[in-house]
C-alpha positions as CSV (number, residue, x, y, z in Angstrom):
1,M,-44.8,-5.6,-10.7
2,S,-41.9,-7.7,-9.5
3,H,-39.7,-9.6,-12.0
4,P,-37.3,-12.4,-11.2
5,I,-33.6,-11.6,-11.5
6,R,-32.2,-13.3,-14.6
7,F,-28.6,-13.9,-15.4
8,Y,-26.4,-16.4,-17.2
9,Y,-24.2,-18.7,-15.1
10,Q,-22.6,-22.1,-15.7
11,G,-24.1,-22.6,-19.1
12,R,-27.7,-21.7,-18.4
13,V,-30.0,-18.8,-17.4
14,Q,-30.5,-18.6,-13.7
15,E,-33.6,-17.0,-12.1
16,V,-33.7,-15.7,-8.5
17,A,-37.0,-14.5,-7.0
18,S,-36.6,-14.9,-3.2
19,A,-33.4,-13.1,-2.3
20,S,-32.9,-9.8,-0.6
21,P,-32.3,-6.9,-3.1
22,T,-29.0,-6.2,-1.2
23,R,-27.8,-9.8,-1.1
24,T,-24.4,-9.8,-2.7
25,L,-23.3,-11.9,-5.6
26,L,-20.6,-13.5,-3.4
27,Q,-23.3,-14.6,-0.9
28,H,-25.3,-16.0,-3.7
29,L,-22.4,-18.0,-5.2
30,R,-21.2,-19.5,-2.0
31,E,-24.5,-20.0,-0.1
32,D,-27.1,-20.5,-2.8
33,Q,-25.1,-22.0,-5.7
34,H,-22.7,-23.8,-3.3
35,C,-19.8,-22.6,-5.6
36,T,-17.3,-22.0,-2.8
37,G,-14.2,-21.3,-4.9
38,T,-14.9,-17.6,-4.7
39,K,-13.7,-16.4,-1.3
40,E,-14.6,-13.6,1.1
41,G,-11.6,-11.8,2.4
42,C,-12.5,-8.2,3.2
43,A,-16.2,-7.7,2.1
44,E,-15.3,-4.2,0.9
45,G,-13.7,-4.6,-2.5
46,D,-10.1,-4.3,-1.4
47,C,-8.5,-7.8,-1.4
48,G,-9.7,-9.4,-4.6
49,A,-10.3,-12.9,-3.1
50,C,-13.9,-12.6,-4.4
51,T,-13.1,-11.6,-7.9
52,V,-15.4,-12.9,-10.7
53,V,-15.8,-11.8,-14.3
54,I,-19.1,-10.2,-15.4
55,G,-20.1,-10.2,-19.1
56,S,-22.6,-7.6,-20.4
57,L,-23.8,-6.1,-23.6
58,V,-22.7,-2.5,-24.3
59,D,-24.1,-1.1,-27.5
60,G,-24.5,-4.7,-28.7
61,E,-20.9,-5.6,-28.0
62,L,-19.7,-8.0,-25.3
63,E,-17.8,-6.5,-22.5
64,M,-16.0,-8.7,-19.9
65,R,-14.7,-7.1,-16.7
66,N,-13.3,-8.5,-13.5
67,V,-15.2,-7.2,-10.5
68,N,-15.5,-7.7,-6.8
69,S,-18.5,-9.9,-6.1
70,C,-18.5,-9.0,-2.4
71,I,-20.0,-5.6,-3.0
72,Q,-22.2,-6.2,-6.0
73,F,-25.9,-6.7,-5.2
74,L,-27.6,-9.6,-7.0
75,P,-30.2,-7.6,-8.9
76,T,-27.5,-5.6,-10.6
77,L,-26.7,-8.8,-12.5
78,D,-30.0,-8.9,-14.3
79,G,-29.4,-9.3,-18.0
80,K,-25.7,-10.1,-17.5
81,A,-23.4,-13.2,-17.3
82,V,-21.4,-14.3,-14.3
83,F,-18.2,-16.4,-14.4
84,S,-16.5,-17.7,-11.3
85,V,-13.4,-19.9,-10.9
86,E,-15.6,-23.0,-11.3
87,D,-16.1,-22.0,-15.0
88,L,-12.4,-22.4,-15.7
89,K,-12.8,-26.2,-15.6
90,Q,-12.5,-27.7,-19.1
91,K,-15.1,-30.1,-20.5
92,D,-12.6,-32.9,-20.2
93,G,-12.0,-32.1,-16.5
94,G,-8.6,-30.5,-17.3
95,L,-7.2,-27.2,-16.2
96,H,-7.5,-24.0,-18.1
97,P,-4.2,-22.5,-19.2
98,V,-4.6,-19.8,-16.5
99,Q,-4.8,-22.6,-13.9
100,E,-2.0,-24.7,-15.5
101,A,0.3,-21.6,-15.5
102,L,-0.3,-21.0,-11.8
103,V,0.6,-24.6,-11.1
104,E,3.7,-24.6,-13.2
105,C,5.0,-21.3,-11.9
106,H,4.1,-22.1,-8.2
107,G,1.7,-19.2,-8.1
108,S,-0.3,-20.5,-5.2
109,Q,1.0,-20.5,-1.7
110,C,-1.7,-20.7,1.1
111,G,-4.2,-20.7,-1.8
112,F,-6.9,-18.5,-0.3
113,C,-6.4,-15.6,-2.8
114,T,-5.7,-17.9,-5.8
115,P,-9.3,-18.1,-7.2
116,G,-9.4,-14.3,-7.3
117,F,-6.0,-14.1,-9.0
118,A,-7.1,-16.8,-11.5
119,M,-10.2,-14.9,-12.5
120,S,-8.3,-11.6,-12.9
121,L,-5.8,-13.5,-15.0
122,W,-8.6,-15.0,-17.0
123,S,-10.0,-11.6,-17.8
124,L,-6.5,-10.7,-19.1
125,Y,-6.4,-14.0,-21.0
126,L,-9.6,-13.0,-22.8
127,K,-8.1,-9.6,-23.8
128,Q,-4.9,-11.3,-25.0
129,E,-7.0,-13.2,-27.6
130,S,-7.6,-9.9,-29.5
131,Q,-4.1,-8.4,-29.3
132,A,-1.1,-9.4,-31.5
133,E,1.6,-8.4,-29.0
134,P,2.5,-10.5,-25.9
135,L,1.3,-9.2,-22.6
136,C,3.5,-6.5,-21.1
137,R,4.3,-6.1,-17.4
138,K,2.2,-2.9,-17.2
139,Q,-0.9,-4.7,-18.4
140,I,-0.3,-7.5,-15.9
141,D,0.3,-5.1,-12.9
142,E,-2.8,-3.1,-13.7
143,T,-5.0,-6.2,-14.0
144,L,-3.7,-7.6,-10.7
145,S,-3.9,-4.3,-8.8
146,G,-7.0,-5.4,-7.0
147,N,-5.7,-8.8,-5.9
148,L,-3.7,-9.0,-2.7
149,C,-1.5,-12.0,-1.8
150,R,-0.9,-12.2,1.9
151,C,2.0,-14.6,1.3
152,T,3.7,-11.9,-0.8
153,G,4.0,-14.3,-3.7
154,Y,3.6,-11.9,-6.6
155,R,6.6,-12.9,-8.6
156,P,5.4,-16.4,-9.5
157,I,1.9,-15.0,-10.2
158,I,3.3,-12.5,-12.6
159,D,5.4,-15.4,-14.2
160,A,2.1,-17.3,-14.6
161,A,0.6,-14.3,-16.4
162,H,3.3,-14.5,-19.0
163,R,3.2,-18.3,-19.1
164,M,-0.5,-18.7,-19.7
165,G,-0.2,-17.3,-23.2
166,E,2.5,-19.8,-24.1
167,L,0.3,-22.9,-23.3
168,P,-2.1,-24.4,-25.9
169,A,-4.9,-21.9,-26.3
170,V,-8.5,-22.4,-25.1
171,H,-11.1,-20.5,-27.2
172,F,-13.9,-18.6,-25.5
173,D,-17.2,-18.7,-27.4
174,R,-18.2,-15.1,-27.4
175,E,-20.9,-15.5,-30.1
176,A,-22.8,-18.0,-28.0
177,L,-22.6,-15.8,-24.9
178,V,-23.8,-12.7,-26.9
179,A,-26.8,-14.7,-28.2
180,A,-27.7,-15.9,-24.7
181,L,-27.4,-12.3,-23.3
182,R,-29.6,-10.8,-26.1
183,G,-32.4,-13.0,-24.9
184,L,-32.1,-11.5,-21.4
185,Q,-32.3,-7.8,-22.3
186,R,-35.2,-5.8,-21.1
187,D,-36.8,-2.8,-22.9
188,T,-38.6,-1.4,-19.9
189,M,-37.8,-0.8,-16.2
190,F,-36.8,-3.8,-14.2
191,S,-38.3,-3.9,-10.7
192,Y,-37.6,-6.6,-8.2
193,T,-39.3,-6.8,-4.8
194,H,-38.6,-9.0,-1.8
195,D,-39.7,-8.6,1.9
196,G,-41.0,-5.1,1.3
197,Q,-37.9,-3.7,-0.4
198,T,-37.8,-2.9,-4.1
199,F,-34.9,-2.6,-6.5
200,H,-35.7,-0.5,-9.5
201,A,-33.5,-0.3,-12.7
202,P,-35.0,2.3,-15.0
203,R,-34.0,2.3,-18.7
204,T,-34.4,5.9,-19.6
205,L,-33.7,9.3,-18.1
206,A,-37.5,10.1,-18.1
207,E,-38.2,6.9,-16.2
208,L,-35.4,7.7,-13.7
209,A,-36.7,11.3,-13.2
210,E,-40.2,10.1,-12.6
211,L,-39.1,7.4,-10.2
212,R,-36.8,9.7,-8.3
213,A,-39.6,12.3,-7.9
214,A,-41.9,9.5,-6.5
215,K,-39.2,8.1,-4.2
216,P,-37.0,11.0,-3.1
217,T,-35.6,9.0,-0.2
218,A,-34.7,5.9,-2.2
219,T,-31.0,5.0,-2.3
220,I,-29.3,5.8,-5.6
221,L,-27.0,3.0,-6.7
222,A,-24.4,3.1,-9.5
223,G,-21.2,1.1,-9.0
224,S,-21.8,0.0,-5.4
225,T,-18.2,0.7,-4.5
226,D,-19.3,2.8,-1.6
227,V,-23.0,1.9,-1.1
228,G,-22.0,-1.8,-1.1
229,L,-20.1,-1.1,2.1
230,W,-23.1,0.4,3.8
231,V,-24.6,-3.1,3.7
232,T,-21.5,-5.3,4.2
233,K,-19.8,-3.2,6.9
234,Q,-22.5,-1.0,8.4
235,M,-25.4,-3.5,8.1
236,R,-27.7,-0.7,6.9
237,N,-31.1,-1.3,5.4
238,L,-31.1,0.8,2.2
239,G,-34.8,0.8,1.7
240,D,-35.9,1.0,-1.9
241,V,-32.9,1.2,-4.3
242,I,-32.8,3.0,-7.7
243,Y,-30.0,1.5,-9.9
244,V,-28.9,4.0,-12.6
245,R,-26.4,2.0,-14.6
246,Q,-29.1,0.8,-17.0
247,V,-30.1,4.3,-18.0
248,Q,-28.7,4.7,-21.5
249,E,-28.6,8.5,-21.5
250,L,-26.3,8.4,-18.4
251,H,-23.7,6.6,-20.5
252,Q,-23.2,9.5,-22.8
253,L,-19.6,10.6,-23.2
254,G,-18.7,13.4,-25.6
255,M,-18.6,17.2,-26.3
256,V,-21.6,19.3,-25.2
257,D,-21.5,23.1,-25.3
258,G,-17.8,23.2,-25.6
259,M,-17.2,20.9,-22.6
260,L,-16.5,17.2,-22.2
261,E,-19.7,15.8,-20.7
262,I,-19.4,12.6,-18.7
263,G,-22.7,10.8,-18.0
264,A,-23.3,9.8,-14.4
265,A,-23.2,6.1,-15.3
266,V,-19.8,6.3,-17.1
267,S,-17.2,4.2,-15.3
268,L,-14.2,5.8,-13.6
269,D,-11.9,4.0,-16.0
270,D,-13.7,5.4,-19.1
271,A,-14.1,8.9,-17.5
272,Y,-10.4,9.2,-16.6
273,R,-9.3,7.8,-19.9
274,S,-11.4,10.5,-21.7
275,V,-10.1,13.4,-19.6
276,G,-6.6,12.0,-19.8
277,D,-6.8,12.0,-23.6
278,L,-8.1,15.5,-23.5
279,Y,-5.4,17.0,-21.2
280,K,-2.6,14.5,-22.0
281,N,-1.4,15.1,-18.4
282,A,1.0,12.7,-16.8
283,S,-0.1,13.5,-13.2
284,L,-3.7,12.8,-14.1
285,H,-2.7,9.5,-15.7
286,E,-0.8,8.5,-12.5
287,L,-3.8,9.4,-10.3
288,W,-6.0,7.3,-12.6
289,Q,-3.8,4.3,-12.0
290,R,-3.6,5.0,-8.2
291,F,-7.3,5.9,-7.7
292,A,-8.3,2.3,-7.0
293,S,-7.9,-1.2,-8.4
294,Q,-9.0,-2.0,-11.9
295,P,-12.2,-3.8,-10.7
296,I,-13.2,-0.8,-8.6
297,R,-12.5,1.6,-11.5
298,S,-14.4,-0.5,-13.9
299,T,-17.6,-0.6,-11.7
300,G,-17.4,2.7,-9.9
301,T,-18.5,5.9,-11.7
302,L,-17.2,9.5,-11.7
303,G,-20.8,10.7,-11.2
304,G,-21.2,8.5,-8.1
305,S,-17.8,9.7,-6.8
306,V,-18.7,13.4,-7.0
307,A,-22.2,12.8,-5.7
308,N,-20.8,11.0,-2.7
309,G,-18.8,14.1,-1.8
310,S,-16.2,12.5,0.4
311,P,-13.7,15.0,1.7
312,I,-10.9,12.5,0.9
313,G,-12.1,11.8,-2.7
314,D,-9.4,11.9,-5.3
315,S,-11.5,13.3,-8.2
316,A,-13.1,16.4,-6.7
317,P,-9.9,18.5,-6.3
318,W,-8.7,18.3,-9.9
319,L,-12.3,18.7,-11.2
320,I,-12.7,21.8,-9.1
321,V,-9.5,23.5,-10.3
322,L,-10.4,22.8,-13.9
323,G,-13.8,24.6,-13.4
324,A,-15.9,21.4,-13.8
325,E,-19.7,21.6,-13.5
326,I,-22.1,19.1,-12.1
327,V,-25.4,18.7,-13.9
328,L,-28.4,17.8,-11.7
329,N,-31.8,16.6,-12.8
330,G,-35.1,16.2,-11.0
331,S,-38.8,17.0,-11.0
332,Q,-38.0,20.7,-11.4
333,G,-35.9,20.1,-14.5
334,R,-32.2,20.2,-15.2
335,R,-29.7,22.7,-13.6
336,S,-25.9,22.9,-13.5
337,M,-23.4,24.6,-11.2
338,L,-19.7,24.7,-10.6
339,L,-18.7,21.6,-8.7
340,Q,-17.1,23.7,-6.0
341,D,-20.5,25.2,-5.2
342,F,-22.1,21.7,-4.9
343,Y,-20.2,20.9,-1.6
344,L,-21.6,22.9,1.3
345,D,-20.2,21.1,4.3
346,Y,-19.2,17.6,5.5
347,M,-21.4,15.2,3.4
348,K,-23.8,18.1,2.8
349,K,-24.6,18.9,-0.9
350,N,-26.4,21.6,-2.7
351,W,-29.3,19.7,-4.1
352,Q,-33.1,19.5,-3.8
353,P,-35.2,16.5,-2.8
354,G,-35.7,14.2,-5.7
355,E,-32.6,15.4,-7.6
356,F,-29.9,13.2,-9.0
357,V,-26.6,13.6,-10.8
358,E,-27.0,13.4,-14.5
359,A,-23.5,14.3,-15.7
360,V,-20.2,16.0,-15.0
361,R,-18.8,18.6,-17.5
362,V,-15.1,19.3,-17.8
363,P,-13.8,22.4,-19.6
364,L,-11.3,22.1,-22.5
365,P,-7.6,22.8,-22.0
366,Q,-6.6,26.4,-22.4
367,P,-3.5,28.0,-23.9
368,K,-0.6,28.5,-21.5
369,Q,-2.4,26.4,-18.8
370,Q,-0.4,24.5,-16.2
371,F,-2.3,21.7,-14.5
372,R,-1.2,19.0,-12.1
373,T,-2.8,16.7,-9.6
374,Y,-1.1,14.6,-6.9
375,K,-2.1,12.0,-4.3
376,L,-0.4,11.1,-1.0
377,A,-1.2,7.8,0.6
378,K,0.5,5.2,2.8
379,R,0.9,2.9,-0.1
380,Y,1.2,3.5,-3.8
381,D,-1.7,1.4,-5.1
382,Q,-5.3,1.2,-4.0
383,D,-5.2,3.4,-0.9
384,I,-7.3,6.3,0.5
385,S,-5.5,9.6,0.2
386,A,-4.1,11.4,3.2
387,V,-3.9,14.5,1.0
388,A,-5.1,15.0,-2.6
389,A,-3.9,18.2,-4.3
390,A,-4.7,19.9,-7.6
391,Y,-3.3,23.1,-9.2
392,C,-4.2,25.0,-12.3
393,I,-2.6,28.3,-13.4
394,T,-2.2,30.3,-16.6
395,L,1.3,31.7,-17.1
396,E,1.6,34.8,-19.2
397,D,5.2,36.0,-19.6
398,G,6.1,34.3,-16.4
399,V,3.2,35.8,-14.4
400,V,0.5,33.8,-12.7
401,R,-3.1,34.3,-13.8
402,N,-6.3,32.5,-12.9
403,A,-4.8,30.5,-10.1
404,Q,-6.9,27.6,-8.9
405,I,-5.7,25.5,-5.9
406,A,-7.8,22.8,-4.3
407,Y,-7.2,20.0,-1.8
408,G,-8.9,16.9,-0.5
409,G,-8.2,15.7,3.0
410,M,-7.6,19.2,4.4
411,A,-11.1,20.2,5.3
412,A,-14.7,18.9,5.7
413,T,-15.0,19.0,1.9
414,S,-12.7,19.2,-1.1
415,R,-12.3,22.9,-1.5
416,R,-10.2,25.7,-2.9
417,A,-7.5,27.7,-1.1
418,P,-8.6,31.4,-1.7
419,L,-5.7,33.0,0.3
420,A,-3.0,30.9,-1.4
421,E,-4.6,31.7,-4.7
422,A,-4.6,35.5,-3.9
423,A,-0.9,35.2,-2.8
424,I,0.3,34.0,-6.2
425,N,-2.2,35.6,-8.6
426,G,-0.7,38.4,-10.6
427,K,2.8,37.7,-9.3
428,P,5.9,36.4,-11.1
429,W,6.0,32.6,-10.7
430,N,9.3,32.6,-8.7
431,E,10.4,31.2,-5.4
432,D,9.3,34.2,-3.4
433,T,5.8,33.9,-4.8
434,L,5.8,30.2,-4.1
435,K,6.8,30.8,-0.4
436,A,4.0,33.4,-0.1
437,G,1.5,30.8,-1.4
438,M,2.8,28.1,0.9
439,A,2.5,30.4,3.9
440,A,-1.1,31.3,3.0
441,L,-2.1,27.7,2.9
442,A,-1.7,27.6,6.7
443,Q,-4.5,30.2,6.9
444,D,-6.7,28.4,4.3
445,Y,-7.0,25.1,6.1
446,T,-7.1,23.6,9.6
447,P,-6.7,19.9,8.9
448,L,-7.6,17.1,11.3
449,T,-5.5,14.3,12.7
450,D,-6.9,10.8,12.1
451,M,-5.7,7.3,11.3
452,R,-4.3,8.3,7.9
453,A,-2.2,11.4,8.9
454,T,-1.6,14.0,11.5
455,A,-2.7,17.6,11.0
456,S,0.9,18.7,10.9
457,Y,1.8,16.1,8.3
458,R,-1.1,17.2,6.1
459,M,-0.2,20.8,6.3
460,K,3.5,20.3,5.6
461,T,2.9,17.9,2.7
462,A,0.2,20.2,1.2
463,Q,2.8,23.0,1.2
464,N,5.4,20.7,-0.2
465,L,3.1,19.6,-3.0
466,L,2.7,23.2,-4.0
467,R,6.5,23.4,-4.2
468,R,6.5,20.4,-6.4
469,F,4.0,22.0,-8.7
470,W,6.2,25.1,-8.9
471,L,9.3,22.9,-9.7
472,E,7.3,21.3,-12.6
473,S,5.8,24.5,-13.9
474,R,8.3,27.4,-13.2
475,P,9.1,29.4,-16.4
476,D,12.9,28.8,-16.0
477,D,14.3,25.3,-15.8
478,A,11.0,23.5,-15.1
479,L,11.6,19.9,-14.1
480,P,10.0,17.0,-16.0
481,A,7.8,14.7,-13.8
482,T,10.2,11.9,-14.1
483,S,12.8,14.0,-12.3
484,I,10.6,14.3,-9.2
485,N,8.6,11.1,-9.3
486,A,9.6,8.7,-6.5
487,F,10.0,5.9,-9.0
488,A,12.2,8.0,-11.3
489,Y,15.5,6.1,-10.6
490,K,13.7,2.8,-11.2
491,E,12.3,4.0,-14.5
492,R,15.6,5.4,-15.7
493,T,17.5,2.1,-14.9
494,A,14.7,0.0,-16.4
495,A,15.0,2.1,-19.6
């Protein structure tokens, strides 16, 4: 049975029953609702011109997140609320403080990107309501990380972010929105069919397993940060779609059998935050910030990232060196394996027809463990890696034990470096051992040349990253991360 898509927009419940299941929210806003403030810049979630704010109920609480409407399929909005730049208009026709601040601070130049900036700033404005301290620069930068200004006008936009909190406040009625959303929630699976294509949104793990067994070729959809591009860039017909973000069991995040279990529907932001809290690792925190923009991290999932299996993915290398496991489920039941064994070849994974990713499990930190992960890309924020590296060793009296080295961007999959590991295992962690490990890397990998980097660059930087790891972890005179970070001088002078 097909149900209409129901979501809250512009003060009322909207129903859609005749749109393609892969029609994007951006297309719906501009072409169906004729709300053209939201712009299309890249159609792949990179530029932020299409930014809107999505409200949803999570465990009964309202969650508001800025997202890229250009890659979000319309049926994923069922049961949620949508806010576009048109919603900032006040009842008296006046400007919202976000808009007024952008005007006062001259935050709009050509103006094309401005609606997206305004919506990201509005999401920050809502957060500011619940915090006592004024916004800090770090909060502002992270919130705006997914919004690009082609006129390079970031300073006045950042000024506007500070200024908006100084203007007379405008209250957002959260209680009324929560009440409206409660009436849109479904207890059973949501199915939407149009033109022979069906979008399924199961509510339980049992429903998902049964549906996946019946439709083993259906496209699994989580955050749409990659699958969305299959439609907007490759014009692919996805066939039937199974949306997993409504499965409650896949949102589990906690300790299971002595490991941190991260459900496949947990966002990248929440997953990285949990692992970061567990390991308290500066390099992992930096990778979290650089992985993608805030809108991508809030909609993408760690389970979807590892299931995708891209050889240039940022998460797989560090998960591999920590000994992470992937939990698969399907008609034959649940099984788990080391993540490193899940990747067989380029975009080829070790799973059976009808299986799906249920969770990722991360082991707990161990005594005397040294763990780092690094990302090399052409720009600092929101860029695909040329090389992603991860290292984990145990140091016992200055001797290397249990060496785990893995790279992304160096082979057809993210994978370990067995010869380099053998070269340093059981050896004193000194410069001679380091050089032996660096030399062995040349035998472990034969990288390719592509648009992001040459083969020689990849090999040289992979070796140099191993040296950086040694500098930070050597028994004698280990350097703090701030001494090696490219932004160290700026951080010291700012302090």
